[in-house]
C-alpha positions as CSV (number, residue, x, y, z in Angstrom):
1,X,-4.2,-4.5,-20.7
2,X,-1.0,-4.3,-18.4
3,X,1.3,-7.3,-19.4
4,X,2.6,-7.8,-15.7
5,X,1.2,-7.5,-12.4
6,X,2.8,-5.2,-9.6
7,X,2.6,-7.0,-6.2
8,X,2.7,-5.3,-3.2
9,X,3.3,-6.9,0.4
10,X,1.3,-4.8,3.0
11,X,2.8,-7.5,6.5
12,X,2.2,-5.9,9.3
13,X,0.0,-2.8,9.6
14,X,-0.6,-0.7,12.6
15,X,-4.0,-2.4,13.8
16,X,-3.5,-6.4,14.6
17,X,-1.7,-7.1,18.0
18,X,1.0,-9.6,18.2
19,X,-0.6,-11.3,21.0
20,X,-3.9,-11.7,19.0
21,X,-1.8,-12.8,15.6
22,X,1.1,-14.6,16.6
23,X,2.4,-15.0,13.0
24,X,2.3,-10.9,12.6
25,X,6.1,-9.9,11.7
26,X,6.6,-7.0,14.1
27,X,10.7,-6.9,15.0
28,X,13.1,-5.9,12.3
29,X,14.1,-9.6,11.8
30,X,10.7,-11.0,11.5
31,X,10.2,-8.1,8.5
32,X,13.5,-8.7,6.6
33,X,12.6,-12.3,6.8
34,X,9.1,-11.6,5.5
35,X,10.5,-9.3,2.8
36,X,12.9,-11.8,1.5
37,X,10.6,-14.6,1.4
38,X,7.7,-12.4,-0.4
39,X,10.4,-11.3,-2.9
40,X,11.6,-14.6,-4.0
41,X,7.8,-15.4,-4.4
42,X,7.0,-12.3,-6.9
43,X,6.6,-9.4,-4.6
44,X,8.5,-6.2,-6.0
45,X,6.9,-3.6,-3.4
46,X,6.8,-3.7,0.4
47,X,4.3,-1.5,2.2
48,X,6.1,-0.8,5.7
49,X,4.6,-0.1,9.2
50,X,6.9,-0.6,12.3
51,X,6.3,-1.6,15.9
52,X,8.5,-0.5,18.9
53,X,9.8,-3.0,21.2
54,X,6.4,-4.0,22.9
55,X,5.1,-4.6,19.4
56,X,2.7,-1.3,19.4
57,X,2.8,1.3,16.4
58,X,5.5,3.7,16.0
59,X,6.7,6.1,13.8
60,X,9.8,6.6,15.4
61,X,12.7,8.0,13.3
62,X,15.7,5.8,14.4
63,X,13.7,2.8,13.9
64,X,12.3,3.7,10.2
65,X,15.6,4.7,9.1
66,X,17.1,1.3,10.2
67,X,14.3,-0.4,8.8
68,X,14.5,1.3,5.3
69,X,18.4,0.7,5.4
70,X,18.2,-2.8,6.4
71,X,15.8,-3.6,3.6
72,X,17.8,-2.1,1.1
73,X,20.8,-4.1,2.0
74,X,18.9,-7.4,2.1
75,X,16.4,-6.7,-0.7
76,X,15.7,-5.4,-3.8
77,X,12.2,-4.6,-3.2
78,X,10.8,-0.8,-3.3
79,X,10.7,0.0,0.2
80,X,7.3,2.3,0.5
81,X,6.6,3.6,4.0
82,X,3.3,4.3,5.2
83,X,2.6,8.1,6.3
84,X,-0.8,7.1,7.6
85,X,0.8,5.0,10.8
86,X,-1.9,4.7,13.1
87,X,-5.1,6.7,13.1
88,X,-4.0,8.3,16.6
89,X,-0.8,9.8,15.1
90,X,-0.2,13.5,14.8
91,X,0.5,15.0,11.3
92,X,3.9,16.3,12.2
93,X,4.7,12.6,12.7
94,X,3.3,11.5,9.8
95,X,5.3,13.9,7.7
96,X,8.6,13.3,9.3
97,X,8.3,9.8,8.0
98,X,9.9,11.2,4.7
99,X,12.8,12.1,6.4
100,X,13.7,8.3,6.3
101,X,14.0,8.6,2.5
102,X,12.0,5.5,1.5
103,X,11.7,5.2,-2.4
104,X,7.9,5.3,-2.1
105,X,5.4,6.9,0.6
106,X,1.5,6.8,0.9
107,X,-0.6,9.6,0.4
108,X,-4.4,9.1,1.8
109,X,-6.3,11.6,-0.5
110,X,-8.9,12.2,2.1
111,X,-10.3,11.8,5.5
112,X,-12.7,8.4,6.0
113,X,-14.4,6.7,8.8
114,X,-12.2,3.9,9.8
115,X,-14.2,1.2,11.8
116,X,-14.8,3.2,15.3
117,X,-12.4,5.6,14.4
118,X,-11.6,8.6,12.0
119,X,-9.0,8.6,9.6
120,X,-8.0,12.3,9.5
121,X,-6.5,13.5,6.4
122,X,-6.9,17.2,5.8
123,X,-6.3,18.9,2.5
124,X,-3.7,21.3,3.9
125,X,-2.1,18.0,5.1
126,X,-2.1,16.6,1.8
127,X,-0.9,19.3,-0.1
128,X,2.2,19.4,2.3
129,X,2.7,15.6,2.0
130,X,2.5,15.5,-1.9
131,X,4.7,18.7,-2.1
132,X,7.4,17.4,0.2
133,X,7.5,14.2,-2.0
134,X,8.1,16.2,-5.0
135,X,10.8,18.0,-3.2
136,X,12.7,14.8,-1.7
137,X,12.4,12.8,-4.9
138,X,10.1,10.2,-3.5
139,X,7.2,8.7,-5.3
140,X,3.6,8.5,-3.8
141,X,1.2,5.9,-3.9
142,X,-2.0,7.7,-3.8
143,X,-4.2,5.6,-1.6
144,X,-7.9,5.6,-2.2
145,X,-10.6,4.9,0.4
146,X,-13.4,6.2,-1.4
147,X,-14.6,7.4,-4.8
148,X,-14.5,11.3,-3.8
149,X,-10.8,10.7,-3.0
150,X,-10.2,10.4,-6.7
151,X,-11.8,13.8,-7.3
152,X,-9.5,15.2,-4.5
153,X,-6.6,13.6,-6.5
154,X,-7.6,15.1,-9.7
155,X,-7.7,18.8,-7.9
156,X,-4.2,18.0,-6.1
157,X,-2.7,17.2,-9.2
158,X,-3.9,20.2,-11.2
159,X,-3.0,22.5,-8.5
160,X,0.5,21.3,-7.5
161,X,1.7,19.2,-10.6
162,X,2.7,15.7,-11.0
163,X,4.7,13.7,-8.7
164,X,8.1,12.9,-8.7
165,X,8.7,10.7,-11.8
166,X,5.6,12.0,-13.5
167,X,3.8,8.9,-13.1
168,X,0.6,8.4,-10.9
169,X,-0.3,5.2,-9.4
170,X,-3.1,4.9,-7.0
171,X,-4.1,2.0,-4.6
172,X,-7.9,1.3,-3.9
173,X,-8.4,0.3,-0.1
174,X,-11.8,-1.4,-0.2
175,X,-13.8,-3.0,2.4
176,X,-12.9,-0.7,5.5
177,X,-15.9,-0.2,7.2
178,X,-16.6,3.4,6.5
179,X,-15.0,3.2,3.1
180,X,-16.1,2.1,-0.4
181,X,-17.0,-1.6,-0.3
182,X,-14.8,-4.2,-1.7
183,X,-16.9,-5.5,-4.8
184,X,-16.2,-5.6,-8.6
185,X,-18.8,-3.1,-9.2
186,X,-17.1,-0.7,-7.0
187,X,-13.7,-1.1,-8.7
188,X,-15.2,-0.9,-11.9
189,X,-16.8,2.5,-11.2
190,X,-13.4,3.4,-9.4
191,X,-11.4,2.4,-12.7
192,X,-13.5,4.2,-14.7
193,X,-13.0,7.5,-13.1
194,X,-9.5,7.3,-13.4
195,X,-10.1,8.8,-17.1
196,X,-10.1,12.0,-15.2
197,X,-6.6,11.5,-14.2
198,X,-3.1,11.8,-16.4
199,X,-2.7,9.5,-19.4
200,X,-1.0,6.3,-18.2
201,X,-2.1,6.4,-14.3
202,X,-2.1,2.9,-13.0
203,X,-3.8,1.6,-9.8
204,X,-3.6,-1.4,-7.6
205,X,-6.3,-2.7,-5.4
206,X,-6.6,-3.9,-1.8
207,X,-9.3,-6.1,-0.4
208,X,-9.7,-5.7,3.3
209,X,-10.8,-9.1,5.3
210,X,-13.7,-11.1,3.3
211,X,-13.2,-8.8,0.4
212,X,-9.6,-10.0,-0.2
213,X,-10.5,-12.3,-3.0
214,X,-13.3,-10.5,-5.0
215,X,-11.2,-7.5,-5.0
216,X,-8.0,-9.4,-6.4
217,X,-10.1,-10.9,-9.2
218,X,-11.6,-7.9,-10.2
219,X,-8.2,-6.1,-10.1
220,X,-6.7,-8.5,-12.5
221,X,-9.4,-8.7,-14.8
222,X,-9.5,-4.9,-15.3
223,X,-5.5,-4.6,-15.7
224,X,-5.0,-3.3,-12.2
225,X,-2.2,-4.5,-9.9
226,X,-2.6,-6.1,-6.4
227,X,-1.5,-5.8,-2.4
228,X,-2.0,-8.2,-0.2
229,X,-0.4,-9.0,3.3
230,X,-1.3,-9.3,6.9
231,X,-2.0,-5.7,7.4
232,X,-5.2,-6.1,5.2
233,X,-6.3,-9.7,6.4
234,X,-5.3,-12.2,9.0
235,X,-7.9,-14.8,7.9
236,X,-6.8,-17.1,4.8
237,X,-10.4,-18.6,4.5
238,X,-13.4,-19.2,6.3
239,X,-11.9,-20.5,10.1
240,X,-8.2,-20.5,8.9
241,X,-5.8,-18.1,10.1
242,X,-3.2,-16.6,7.6
243,X,0.1,-18.5,8.9
244,X,2.4,-16.3,6.9
245,X,2.6,-13.2,4.3
246,X,4.2,-15.9,1.7
247,X,1.0,-17.6,2.0
248,X,-0.7,-14.5,0.4
249,X,1.7,-13.1,-1.8
250,X,1.7,-16.9,-3.2
251,X,-1.8,-17.1,-4.0
252,X,-1.6,-13.2,-5.6
253,X,1.3,-14.6,-7.7
254,X,-1.1,-17.8,-8.6
255,X,-3.8,-15.8,-9.8
256,X,-1.6,-13.5,-11.2
257,X,-0.4,-16.1,-13.5
258,X,-3.7,-17.9,-14.4
259,X,-4.4,-14.3,-15.4
260,X,-1.5,-14.4,-18.1
261,X,-0.1,-11.5,-16.1
262,X,3.1,-12.8,-14.3
263,X,4.7,-10.6,-11.6
264,X,6.7,-7.9,-11.9
265,X,10.1,-8.3,-10.7
266,X,11.7,-5.0,-8.7
267,X,13.3,-3.7,-11.5
268,X,10.4,-3.9,-14.1
269,X,8.3,-2.4,-11.3
270,X,10.5,0.7,-10.7
271,X,10.2,1.5,-14.4
272,X,6.5,1.0,-14.3
273,X,6.2,3.6,-11.2
274,X,9.0,6.2,-12.6
275,X,11.6,5.3,-9.9
C-alpha cells in the first residue's frame, strides 16, 4: 500500500459553461486563486484546461504559456496541461500544448464515446504525443477511459519506451457515458491489469458525477491516488451544487487522512512521479 496520497485538482475542464456553473474558475485570476486554495489544503497537482475571454474552451498558445508561468510563480503545484482540450479540438492544436512546457501533460490512450460525442485519439497521435513528451522532458499522465486502453499503454511502452523520468502513472477516468463505469468492481479489475505494466506503476482514479464518492473510496482502499475537481463533478451531493474546488479537495483530503494515507506535498509528489 502507498503510504501517502497524491491529490490532483482538475478545476475547470472543457464541458461546463460559466453561465450554468458560476463558481467555475475560467479566468487566470480565478484559476490562480483556486490553485493557491487547493494547494494549501493538500493538492499537489493541478490539471489545467483554459478558457478564452468569452469563457469558451481554448488551446491558445499565449494563454497556455501565461497560465503555466503564473501557476509556477504563485504555487509549488505540479502543472499538468490537458492535451485533450475539447472533443472538437484538432490534433495539431493538442500537440502544440506541449510547447507551453508544463511539468506534466495528459496522454489519453484511446478513442472513447463521450456522451453524445466521440473523443478521438488515433494510435499515430498517441505515439506522437508520447514521443514528443519524451524528447521535451514532460512527464505524461496516461488517461484510461476503458480497460482496453491499458492494453494500448502496454503496447506503447513496449514499442516506444518508458516516459521521461522512467515512472509510469495512469489516471482511471470512470463514469463517463461511453467509458468504463465508476464502480469499485471496475476499479479493482483495472488495478489488476496494472500487473502487465512496468513494476512500480501508480494510478489515480477520477469518478465523474455521481460516481465521485464510490471511486474515491475504492481508489484509496486499493492503494491508488485521487483526482477531484469541478471538471469532473459540479454537484457535491444530491441537490447541492459544488461551491468551489476547495470543497472537493477538502473532502478528498479528509478521506485520505481517514485512510491513514495523508496527502503528499508537491515535493513528495515530484519524487513519486519521477519529476
